[in-house]
C-alpha positions in Angstrom: 90.6 -67.1 27.4 87.1 -67.6 28.6 84.0 -66.4 26.9 81.0 -66.3 29.3 77.5 -66.2 27.9 74.8 -64.4 29.8 71.4 -64.0 28.5 70.4 -61.5 25.4 70.4 -61.4 20.9 72.7 -58.5 19.4 75.8 -58.9 17.1 77.5 -61.9 15.5 80.3 -63.5 17.4 83.6 -62.7 15.6 85.3 -65.7 14.1 88.5 -65.3 16.2 89.4 -63.5 19.4 93.0 -62.6 20.3 94.6 -65.4 22.3 94.9 -64.4 25.9 92.3 -61.6 25.9 89.5 -62.0 28.4 86.1 -61.2 27.0 82.5 -61.6 28.0 79.7 -62.4 25.5 76.1 -61.4 26.1 73.2 -63.4 24.6 69.6 -62.3 24.8 66.5 -64.4 25.2 68.2 -67.5 26.7 68.2 -69.1 30.1 71.6 -70.6 29.7 75.3 -69.7 30.0 78.4 -71.1 28.5 82.1 -70.6 28.2 84.7 -71.5 25.6 88.4 -71.9 26.5 91.1 -71.6 23.9 94.1 -73.9 24.7 96.9 -74.4 22.2 94.6 -73.2 19.4 91.9 -75.6 20.2 88.5 -74.5 21.4 86.9 -76.4 24.4 83.2 -75.6 24.9 81.7 -75.4 28.3 77.9 -75.0 28.6 75.6 -74.5 31.6 71.8 -74.8 31.0 69.4 -73.3 33.4 65.7 -74.0 33.8 63.2 -71.1 33.6 63.0 -70.8 37.3 66.8 -71.3 37.7 66.2 -74.1 40.2 67.6 -76.8 37.9 71.1 -76.6 36.6 73.0 -79.0 34.3 76.6 -78.7 33.4 77.7 -80.0 30.0 81.3 -80.4 28.8 83.2 -79.3 31.8 86.2 -81.5 31.0 89.1 -80.8 28.6 88.1 -83.8 26.6 85.3 -81.9 24.9 87.3 -80.9 21.9 85.4 -78.8 19.4 84.5 -80.8 16.3 85.2 -77.9 14.1 88.9 -78.5 14.4 92.0 -76.7 15.5 91.7 -72.9 15.8 88.0 -72.8 14.9 85.6 -71.4 17.5 82.4 -73.4 18.0 79.4 -72.5 15.8 76.4 -71.0 17.6 74.0 -71.2 14.6 71.3 -68.7 15.0 72.7 -67.3 18.3 74.1 -63.8 18.2 76.3 -62.0 20.6 78.0 -58.9 21.7 81.6 -58.9 22.9 82.4 -56.8 25.9 86.1 -56.5 26.8 87.0 -56.8 30.5 90.1 -56.2 32.6 91.1 -58.3 35.5 87.8 -60.3 35.3 85.6 -57.4 36.2 82.3 -57.5 34.3 80.6 -54.2 33.5 76.9 -54.5 33.9 73.9 -53.3 35.8 71.5 -55.5 37.8 69.9 -56.8 34.6 73.2 -57.8 33.1 73.1 -55.2 30.3 76.2 -53.0 30.2 74.5 -50.6 27.8 71.6 -49.9 30.1 72.6 -48.2 33.4 70.3 -47.7 36.3 67.7 -45.0 35.7 69.1 -41.5 36.1 72.8 -42.6 35.8 75.5 -42.6 33.2 76.8 -45.9 31.7 79.9 -47.5 33.1 81.6 -47.1 29.7 81.0 -43.3 29.9 82.6 -43.3 33.3 85.6 -45.3 32.0 86.1 -42.9 29.0 86.1 -39.9 31.4 88.7 -41.6 33.7 90.9 -42.4 30.7 90.8 -38.7 29.8 91.9 -37.6 33.2 88.4 -36.4 34.2 86.3 -36.8 37.3 83.4 -39.3 37.8 80.8 -39.2 40.5 80.0 -42.6 42.1 76.8 -43.0 44.2 76.3 -45.8 46.6 73.1 -47.6 47.6 70.3 -45.6 49.3 70.3 -48.2 52.0 74.0 -47.6 52.7 75.3 -44.0 52.9 73.3 -42.6 49.9 76.0 -40.1 49.2 78.5 -39.6 46.4 82.2 -39.3 45.8 84.3 -37.5 43.2 86.6 -40.0 41.7 89.7 -39.8 39.5 92.7 -41.9 38.6 95.4 -40.9 41.0 97.9 -40.9 38.2 95.9 -38.2 36.4 95.6 -35.7 39.3 96.7 -32.1 38.8 96.7 -29.0 41.0 93.5 -27.8 39.3 91.8 -31.1 39.8 92.8 -31.2 43.4 91.5 -27.7 43.9 88.2 -28.7 42.4 88.0 -31.8 44.7 88.8 -29.8 47.9 86.4 -27.0 46.9 83.4 -29.4 46.3 84.4 -32.1 48.7 84.7 -32.6 52.5 88.4 -31.7 52.4 89.4 -35.2 53.2 91.2 -36.6 50.2 91.4 -40.4 50.1 93.6 -42.5 47.8 92.4 -46.0 47.2 95.3 -48.5 47.1 95.9 -52.2 46.9 97.3 -54.1 49.8 100.4 -54.8 47.7 101.2 -51.1 47.2 100.5 -50.3 50.8 102.9 -52.9 52.0 105.5 -51.7 49.5 105.2 -48.2 50.9 105.0 -49.5 54.5 101.7 -47.8 55.2 100.0 -49.6 58.1 96.3 -49.4 58.9 95.4 -46.5 61.2 93.2 -49.0 63.2 94.4 -52.6 62.9 92.0 -55.5 63.1 88.9 -53.5 62.6 85.9 -55.7 63.5 83.6 -53.7 61.2 85.7 -53.9 58.1 82.8 -54.3 55.7 81.1 -51.1 56.9 84.0 -48.9 57.9 86.8 -47.3 55.8 90.2 -48.9 56.1 92.3 -45.8 56.5 96.1 -46.1 56.8 98.3 -43.5 58.4 98.1 -40.2 56.6 101.0 -39.0 54.5 102.6 -36.0 52.7 105.1 -36.2 49.9 108.5 -35.5 51.4 109.8 -33.8 48.2 108.2 -31.1 46.2 105.9 -29.9 48.9 105.9 -27.3 51.6 103.3 -27.6 54.4 101.5 -30.4 52.5 98.0 -28.9 52.8 97.7 -26.8 49.6 96.0 -28.2 46.5 99.4 -28.3 44.8 101.1 -30.1 47.7 98.3 -32.7 47.9 98.4 -33.3 44.2 102.2 -34.0 44.5 101.4 -36.4 47.4 98.7 -38.3 45.4 101.1 -38.6 42.4 103.8 -40.0 44.7 101.3 -42.6 46.0 100.3 -43.5 42.4 103.8 -44.0 41.2 105.2 -47.5 41.2 108.7 -46.0 41.6 107.9 -44.4 45.0 109.4 -45.9 48.1 108.7 -45.4 51.9 111.3 -42.8 52.2 109.5 -40.5 49.7 106.6 -40.0 52.3 106.4 -38.4 55.6 103.9 -39.4 58.3 101.4 -38.1 59.3 100.2 -35.8 56.5 97.2 -34.4 54.7 96.3 -37.2 52.3 94.7 -40.4 53.5 95.5 -43.7 51.7 92.7 -46.3 52.1 93.1 -50.0 51.7 91.2 -51.6 48.8 89.5 -54.9 49.7 90.6 -57.7 47.3 87.7 -58.6 45.1 86.5 -55.0 44.8 82.8 -54.2 44.8 81.9 -57.9 44.7 83.3 -58.1 48.3 82.6 -54.6 49.6 80.4 -52.1 47.7 82.3 -49.1 49.0 83.7 -46.0 47.3 87.3 -47.2 47.7 86.5 -50.5 45.9 84.4 -48.8 43.3 87.0 -46.2 42.5 89.9 -48.7 42.2 87.7 -51.0 40.1 86.8 -48.1 37.7 90.5 -47.1 37.4 91.5 -50.7 36.8 88.7 -51.2 34.2 89.9 -48.0 32.5 93.3 -49.7 32.0 95.2 -47.5 34.4 97.3 -48.3 37.5 95.0 -49.4 40.3 95.3 -46.3 42.5 92.4 -43.9 42.8 91.8 -40.5 44.4 88.3 -39.7 45.8 86.5 -37.4 48.2 82.9 -37.1 49.3 80.8 -34.3 47.7 79.2 -31.7 49.9 76.7 -28.9 49.2 77.2 -25.2 50.0 76.0 -25.6 53.7 78.7 -28.3 54.2 76.2 -31.2 54.4 76.6 -34.3 52.3 75.1 -34.0 48.8 72.0 -36.3 48.3 71.3 -38.0 45.0 69.2 -35.2 43.5 72.0 -32.7 44.4 74.6 -35.0 43.0 72.7 -35.3 39.7 72.4 -31.6 39.5 76.1 -31.2 40.3 77.0 -33.7 37.6 74.9 -31.9 35.0 76.4 -28.5 35.9 80.0 -29.7 35.5 79.3 -32.3 32.7 80.5 -35.2 34.8 79.4 -38.9 34.4 77.5 -40.1 37.4 77.3 -43.8 38.1 75.7 -46.1 40.6 78.1 -48.5 42.4 75.3 -51.1 42.0 75.9 -51.0 38.2 79.5 -52.3 38.8 78.3 -55.3 40.7 
């Protein structure tokens, strides 16, 4: 278990953390970072000190010989330092550009608000950088989709329903990329062949049919024979490393679902306005307020 210190003063560090749980600790007012590793009930401190201009770095105690003098099972004392514990899943750290998970970018919801909505089977709007596409996607955990939710997504989206999936799941379901060896992988969307669920659907195009297809893609019990190709739902390959490697909607949606503690399969579609054009940030914020949806910036996940 690693505890990583960033910079800022809030709550006291709890005396113990459950063994095996990854957590991040935030400290305020410091130009330093540190980690503590619990191995066989012994705490091993690791500290990194930074100069004010961050040009000089010094690592202290990187080896396993730095046994905490407090003894077995006792975490190191931090004296007057105080901290806030932020749980994480799969090493993702929830923060905005300033490293404060409780302070989202201006005009946006917090990441925690978005995660709570996803856990409750609700939609979240994710907006990318204004220098990229400057648009927004409706996002939901694929395992939570219903006919009603799919109808809402089709009504307010482009009609193209994407399902963000890991490489492992795509290989299991034998879903190859639509265009292999895409040279613009960082900028373009890695669509696979489109699919419909083979069972429980009719033409595959209705909201009910597409919801069944999304649920089939989300299930770990599905196999290649459960899907017919081509279809009306578009699986998209998630880039390993998520938004840290590619700040796209697929990566943001799968990262959010993963952080929410659900299976890493998302469903998302681009939001449009009444004339069919892509919704801009102001329109997305108005839409989020009208339907009481959290709206987050992908930059706050990075």
